[in-house]
N, C-alpha and C positions, 0 to 999 in steps of 0.2 A: 805326257798332260792329265790331270784327270777328268773322270766322266764328268758332265758336264751338272751342275749342281740345280737345282731344283729350289728354287724361288731365293735366295740372297745369292750373288752371283761365288766362286768359291776366291780364294783368300787369296788376290793377287796383285801384283807392284810392279811398275816399268820402271828403270832405272836406263837413263840416258848419260853416256862417257863421250864425251868426241861425239865421232859419226856413229859409235855403236847406240842400241840401246840393251840392255838386260829383262828380262819379261820370266816374271815368273810366277807358279798357280798352283797350287796349292791346295791339294784333297780340306774339308772341315775337320778340321780334328779336332782343338779344341774349342771353349765355349767361350763367347764373345768375337770380341775381335784378335782373343791372343794369339792364333795362329800369326800374325806379322810379326810374331818376335820371333818364329824359325825365318822369317822370310824374311827382314833384320841383322838376321845372325851371318845368310848364305851371304847377304850382299857384299858383311863385308869380310869376309873370308874371299871374294871371287874379286878377279884379276881387275874389274870392273870401277869397286872401288878404288875412292882420289886418292894420291900418296898424301894428301894436307890431309885425309880420314876425313873428318868431324868440323875440323877446323873451314870447310870449305866452302862451306854455307851454312844458315841458321838449319835447315830442310836434313843434308849433313850430321847435323850437329844430333836433330833425332832421333835420327834412325842410328845413329852409333846409343840412343840411350836405349832404342827398343831392343839393341843386339847385346850390350848388358846387361840385357835385365833390370836397370838404373829405375826404371817405370810399373809402378804395380800392377798395372791393367792398359794396353795396350788401348788406343780409342781409333775406332770412326775415319776415314776418309777424310773425316774436315777438323 
């Protein structure tokens, strides 16, 4: 875990799969919300990523777009 940030929270994501939670918390390295690209890439490579991948849900498809850098910028949680 990175040290607690001051001001805005460190980039983070919680992903559920069956009965498990995978929690990512990264230090702030890139500008804006672009650290989310690294979080998405690591999720995509993890054992928690579903076998059906981006077809699992709308949200999984958006995460895959970020993992593949198919978006010019990552956006906030909204």
